[in-house]
N, C-alpha and C positions, 0 to 999 in steps of 0.2 A: 173174523179177523182177516182171513185171506181175501174176502170180498172187499173189505176196506182198503187193503193194500193194492188190489187191482184197480179200484177206482182212483186211488192216489197216483198210480203209475200213469194213468191217462191224462192227468192234469199237466198244464204248461210248466208248473213249478218243478214237477218230477223230471219232465223232459229236459229242462234247463240244467238240473243237477247232473243228469246223465251226460249231457254235452260237456260240462266242466270236467267231469270225471275222465271222459275219453281224452279230452285235450291235455289234461295233466299227465296221463299215461303216455300220450304221444310225445309231449315235450321231454318227459324223463327218458323216454326210449331213444329219441333222436338228438338229444342235447349234444352229445359228443360229436355226432355227424355235423350238426349245425355249426358248432364251434370250428370244426375243421374246414367246413365249406367256406365260411366267411372270415377266416383268419387271414391277416395280411401276409402277402408273399415275402418271405425272408431271403430269397435268393437274390444275388446281384444281377443276374441275367438268366434268360432261358434260351437255349439253342435247340430248336425243333422240339420244344417242350421239356427238355432235360435241363435241370437247374445248374447254374454255376454258383456254388455255395459261398457264403460269407467266409467260411474257414479257408477255402481255396484262395480267395482274394486276399485275406489277411496274410497268408503264407507267402504269396507272390509279392505282395507289397513289402513285407518285411525283408525278403531277400533283396529286393531292389533298393530299399533304404540302406541296408547294410553295404551293398555294393557301392552305392554313391558315397557313403561315409568313408569307406576304405579308399576310394579313388580320390575324393576331394579333401579328405583329412579335416583340418580345422576350418576350411572354407565352407564346409557343408553345414547348414543350419536347417533345423526341422521346421521350416516355415509352413503355415497353413496352405498357402498357394502351391508350394512344392508338393505337399502331401496330396492335395487335390489332383494335381497333374499326374503324380505317380499312381494314384488310385485309378484314375481314368485309363491310364496306360496299362496297368495291371489287368483290369477287367477286359479291356479291348484285346489284350494278348491271350487271355484265357478263352475268350469267345473265338478268336481265330484258331487257337489250338483245337477247340472242339470241332469247329467247322472243317478244318483240314484233316483231323483224325477221322471224322465221319467219311470224308472223301477217300482217304487211303483204305479204310475198311471196305467201302463200296467197290473200289478197284481191286481189292484183295492184294494190296502191296505188302510183301513180307520182307523183313530184315533179319537175316540169320544172326545167331549169337556171335559167330566169328566176326562179322562186320562191326557189331557193337563193341566187342572186346578190342578189336584193332583200332577203332576210332578213339576209344578212351585211352588206350596205351599210347596213342600218338599225340595226345594233347600236351603241348609244351609245358603248361603250368603244373602238370602232375609229375614232372621229372625231378629227381633229386640231384645232389651235387655231382653224382657220377653220370648224369645224363640219361639214366634209365628210369622207368616208371617207379614211383615211390608210393608204397601203400600208406605210409605215414602222412605224406603230403595230401594224398587223396582223401584220407579219413578226416584230416583237418579241414579240407575244403567242404566236405559234407557237413561237418559240425558248424562251420562258419556260416553256411548258407541254409541251415535248418533243413537238411535233406537226409533221407535214408538212402542206402546204396540201391535197393530195388527201385525206389522212386526215381533216383537219378538215371539209372539204366533205362527205365521206361521212358523218361524224357528224351534220352539220346536215341532210343529206338524209334520213337515217334518222329523225332527231328530228321533222322535219316530217311524215314519213309516219306516225309513231306518233301525232302530234297529230291527224292526220285520223282515225285509227282511234279515238282516245280521244274526240274530239268526237262522232263518230258514236255511240259507246257511251253517252255521257252526254247526248246530244241529247234535248231534251224533258223533262228532269228539272225538276220544279217542287215547291215546298213546299206540300203540300195544306193547306187550312184545317182538315181533320179532325185534323191533327197540330199545325199552327201555333197554332190558337186555344186548345186545351187547354194547350199549352206556355206560351202567353202568360199565361193565367189563373194557372198555377202560378208562373211567374216573377214576376209582378207582384202576387201575393197579399200583402195587408197584414194585420198583426195589432196589436190594441191590448192592452197588457199592464199588469198591476200589477207593479212591480219593487221588490225589496228587495236592497240590496247590503250586505255585511258585510266591511269591510276588516280584514285581520289587524292592522294598526297601530292600529285603533280599538278593539280588544278591551281589556277591563280588565286591569290588571297582575296577573299570577298571584302567588300566595303565594310567598315566598322559598323556593327549594328547599334541601333538606338536601344535605350533601356526598355522601352515599351515592347520592342521586338523580342528582347530576351525574356521579359516577364511572360509574354504570350507563349513563347516556346516552352518556358518552364511549366506553365499551367496546362499546355496541351500534351505534355509528356510526363504525367505524374509517375508512371512506372519507372522512369529513369532517375527521378529526383526525390523519391519517397524513402523514408526509413522503412525497413522490413518489419513484419510482425515479430515481436519478441514475446517469449514465454518464460515465466519463472516456474521451474519444475523440480521435483525430487523424483529420482528413478532408482529402482532396485533391480538388478539383473542377475540371472542365474544362467551361466554358460558352461559348456563342456570344458572350456579352457580353465575356468575357475575350479571346477570339480576334479579335473585331471591332476591337480596338485595333491588330492587326497587318496588317489589310487596307486597301487603298486603293480609294476610290470616286470615279470621275471625274464631272465635271459633265455630260458627255454621257450617262452611265448614269443620272444623276438625272433629266435631262430626259426620257429615253425611258421611265423608270419612271413618271414623272408622267403622260405621255400614256397609258400602258397602264393605269394605275390611277385615271384621272380620276374614275370613278364613286365611288371610295371617299372622296374628299376633298370632301364636300359632300352635299347632298340633292337628288336629281333632282326635277323637276316631277312632281306627282301629280294625277291627275284621277279624279273619281268618274264612272263611265260606265254608261249603260244601252245595250244593244245589241239590234238586231233582225237576224236572219240568215234570209234566204229564198233560194230557188233562182232566182227570176225577177226581172229588172231592172225590168220595168214595175210589178210588185207592190211592189218596194222603193221606187220613186218615189212611189207612192200612199201608202205608209206614212210616208215622209219628209215629204210634204206634210201629212198628217193630224197628225203629231206636231208639226210646226212650227206648225200652227194651234191647238195647245193640247190635243190629246187626251192623256188620262192613260195611264200604262203599262199598266193593266189593259185598256183599250180597244185599245191598240196590240198587246198580247199576243194578244188574240182575233183581230185582223186578221192578225197574223203566222202564227198557227196555221192560219187558214183558207187562207193562201197556201202552206202546207206547210213553214213554218219555225217559229221560236221567238223570244221576247223574254226577255232575262235581264238581271239586275243584275250588272254586272261588279265593282262596288265600286271601291275606290281602286286604280289601276294606274299604273305608270310606263310611259314610252314603250317601254322594252325589254321590257315585259311583254306587248306585242301581237306576235303571231307573224309578221306580214307588214308590210313597210315602208310600203306604201300605207295600211294600216289605221292605223298609228301616225301617219303624216303627217296623215291626215284628222282623226283624233280629237284630236290635239294642236295642230292649226291653228285649230280652231273656237273661237269665244269661249264663255265660260261661259254656260250656259243655252240654247245654240243646238243645232240638229239638223243633222247633216251630210247632204250628198247621198249617194246610194248609192255604195259602193266595192266593187269586185270583188276577190275573193281566190280561191285554189284551193278554198275551202270554200263559196263562193256569193257573194251580195250582202249587204253589211253597211250598216246605218244606225246611227249613234251619236247619243246625246243626252249633252251635257256638263253634268252636274248641278252639280259644283263644281270649282274649280281651286285647287290649292295650289302656289304658285310654288316653284321649286327655287333652291338656292344652291350656289355653287362657290367653293372656296378657291383663291387664286392660288398659283403655285409658290413664290414668295418666302416665303409664310406657312408652308409645310410643308417647305421645303427641308431643314432640319436633321433633321426627323423621317424623311424619305425616305432621307437619307444614312445615318442610324443603321440603318434597316430593311435597306437594301441591304448594309451592312457585316455585319450579323448573318446575312443570307442567305449571303453568301460565307463567313462564318466557319463556318456549319453544314456547308458542303461540306468544309472543312478538318478539322472536328472528328472525323469518322469515321476519317480517315487517321491523325490523331495518336492517337486512342484505341487503335488497333491497336498502335502503337509503345509506348504506355504499358503495355498489357496484357503485351507481350513483356518489358518491363523489370521489371514486378512479378513475372512468372513466373520471371525470372532471379534473383530475390532482392533487388532494389532496395527500399529503404525509401520510405515516402511522402515524407519531406522530400527525398530524392534525386530522385525522379521529378518532384516539384513544381518543383525548381530547374532540372532538365534541360529540362522541357517547358512551363514557364511556367504552372503550375497555381496555383489559389488554395489556401492551406494554413492550417489552424487546429487548435490543440489546446485542449480545453476540458473542463469538467465541468458538466453541465447536466441538467435534467429534460426530459421530452418536449415541454414548451412552450418550451424554450430558455432557461430561467431558472436562475441559479446559486442557491446556498444562501441568498443575501441577497434573492432575488426579483428580481434585475436581469437583463436580457437579455444573454447572452454574445455576443461578436463572432463572426460567421460569414462565410466568404468568398463570400457570394452576396447577391443583391439581396433586399429584404424579401419579395417575393412568393415567393421560392424557399426561405425559411427552413423552412416547414412540411414540404415534401417532403424536404429534406435531413435534418431531424431524424427524419423517418419512416424514412429509410434507416439512420440511426444506431441507432435503437431496433429495427430489424428485423435487425440484424447480430448473430451469435452471438459471445460472448466467446471469444477465442483463435483465431478464424478468420483465415486469411491474407488480407490486403487484396487485393481484386480490383476491377476497374473494372466498375461496373454503370450502366446507363442509367436515369435517373429523371427526374421532372418538374423537378428542380433542375439537370439536365445529367448529364454523366458523373461519377460519384462513386466514390471508393475510401475505405473506412472501416476503421480499426483500433480495436477496443475494448480498452482497457487495464484497466478496472475497472468493476464493476457493483454498485451499492448498492441492494438491493431496498427497496420501501416498508416503512415501520415506523411503528407507532402511537407518536405523540409522548407522552412522559410527561404525565400529567394536570396536574402542577404547572406545566408550561411552556405549557399551552394552556387553563388554567382560565378566563380571561376569555372566550375564544372559545366554550368549552363552555357557560358560563353564558348568554351572549347567544343561542346557538343553542337552548338548552333553553327559554328564555323565549319566543322566537319560535315554537317548535313548540307550546308550551302555548297561546299566543294563537290559533294556527291551529286547534288542536283545539277550543278553546272556541267559535270562530266556526262551525266545521263542525257542532258540536252544536246551536247556535242555528238554523242553516239547516235542519238535519234536523228540529228541533222545529217550525219553520214549515211544512215540507212535510207532516209528520204531521198538523198541525192542519187544513190545507186538505183532506186526504184524509178527514178526519172530517166535512167539510161546512162548515167555517168559511172565509169569504173571506180571502184573503191580507192585505188591508189591515187587517181586523179582528184577525187573528192577530198581525200586526206591531205594531199599536197596543197590544195586550194585553201583548206582550213588551217594550214600551218602545223599539221600533225605528221608524225612519222609513221611509216608502214613497212611491212616486210613480207616477203614471200616464204611460205612454209610448204614444203613438199612431203609427199608420202605420209600424210596424216591417216591414222587408223582409228577404228572404233575403240580399241582397247586403250584405257587411260594411261597404261604403262607405256604403250607404243606410241601414243599420241601426245606425249608429254610436252611437246613444243607448243601446243595449243591449250589454253585454259580448260580445265576439266568441265566447267559448266557449259562450254561452247560445243563439246563433242556431240552430244545427242541431237541438238537442233541442226548442227552442221551436216549430219548425215541424212537429214530429212529433205535437204535442199536439192533442187535441180541445178544443172550447169549454169553458172553466172548469177545465181541467186545469192542474196545476202541475208545475214541474220545478226542479231546482237544479243548479248546476255550480260547479266550482272555477275561479276566475279567477286572473289573474296576481297580484292583490293581496289575494285572499281568496276569498269565496264570493258567489254571487248566487242569488236565488230569484225566479221569475216565474210569474204566473198569467195565462192567456189570457182576455181579457174580450170580444173581438170578432174575427171573421175576415171579411175582405173580399176575395173573389177578384178577380183582374184582369179588366178589361172590354175584350175585343178590339174591340168596336164603338166604344168611346170613344177608342181609341188606334190610329187608322189607320196612323200613321207607324211605331209600334212593331210592328204586325202585318206591315206591308210589309217592315220590316227583318228580322223573324224568318222570314218566308217565304223571303227570300233566303238567310239563314243555314242554314235547314233544307234548302233546295235544294242549297246548296254541300256540306253534310254528306252528303246522299244521293248526290250525284255522286261524292264521294270514296269513299263506301262501295261504290258501283258499280265505280269504278276498281279498288279493292282486290279485290273479288270477281272482276272480269274478269281481272286479272293472276293471281290465285290459280288460276282455272280454266285459263288458258293454261299456267301453270307445271305444274299437275298433269298436263295433257295432254302436256307436253313431256318427261316422264320425267327430271326434274332430279336429278342425283346429285352431291353435294358430296364433296370429298376432304379430310377433316380433317388428314391428315398433311401434305399440300402447303400447306394453309392455315397450318399452323404454320411451314412454311418461308418462306412469303410474309411473315409477321409478324416474322421475324427481322431485326435491323438489317443 
């Protein structure tokens, strides 16, 4: 028996059975590993190999959607394009957070608990009616934004650390005169011109056209004389406005929302500040004394630089715009025109000069009570909308008609025949079951639906919409006899426009042959005028048609240009060019230095973040981004 078994083991059949047995054990043993190895990546992105999870993206996106809903109220609609844009923004922000967090950890930047506490206590939106930090308002903010207190404090700590890194990166940025002065010369350049305007309405009446000319014009311009496409449709809509009638908002909820959103109902106090930041308290006190004694910013900047710091124009800021509570308290307690004593922060010693003060205003609760109630009702309605939309989709999939689902679920319903502008054949607006602001997106959904397609619920800027197209009448050229008056009027207007264009071109040709524009205009029987001190800014160059400004500033001295304007044509010849004078406009140069410095600092920020991102091996997952953007 044993001998027989040995002979059998040596055959190819036995060897094949052994291979199958080994493979089966191998598959059973590594099956779980194989599934893990080849499973699709479910992270939204990876930063240096670390995942940004779908749950993080959903939380960030939910917070941003809630913020927009509170800010825009009834104007905010959960449109798919908006969801996609918010999803991309949320993922990008999470990636940047990871990148910056890694950099702050690499640099070992630390933020003490006291700095986090002071920053939170200094946030304007967390203050109660007594002006002090309100725990109730703070907790309401956390609930509204789907945050826990530890998570919020971690976000603040990370943000303060990032601010320290960002300030270090942009520290010392200044707008150099080598850039600011030429830019000021360019911006404030003035030109004196000779101007001729030829309005279409002032052209001579053309000779009466023959019928054949009018018919040819009618046929060559079908877009001007055709009836639009008309669609006969039935629509059912589900909007937050409709659902808000079903929800109840308590007075306690209104009061809590007022406290949480106080900053939205009025304008906060703003101050134009200049700041010095140095590492040493004694130097800061010397600078404060010199500044108080009347030293200008240029002298203070030199003194700050010598002390190892910098002086910058902060521009107009709100209290919440200053990162540390002590800084905000000092800058907003000082009277206009004064200089503060040195104030310490995690960044060093600060001295502020208050250049101007713009007082803030706040609306009382009674004044905005009804608005808040409507906003809260629509926020609650938005939560109901998605649940109800699922039920409507099920009903439509089961064969229910639009009138049936509208009756069952309280939808707005309308049947109409209209063009893409929502007008009937008589040119009057048809009635639609949405507010005025939502008419355009609803009509867009109607004209984007194929005839014969089964109605399905789609999310649009007008809300959840289901459309059934019953008939489509394509555009058609109206018979000449029915639109002859319109054709004649359009032909005459076009003939006048062409006549004025020809006269403008004649003036341009004459100047290129060496004749001054004024002389050419007089010879052609046209009026002209001299316009001085024309600037690039359309507001400051209002004496010249807006369409003429850009080409006018590309010309050399005595060159001429023409442009079509809203009411005809214009021709202009440059008679004098006066560059801006930085030495005569110290205030303008100072302002421009600040703007240039701010722009350079922003460019440095972008380059810094780009470099960090490139170093962090960021990999986005388009498939999961599509999942995140879904309702």
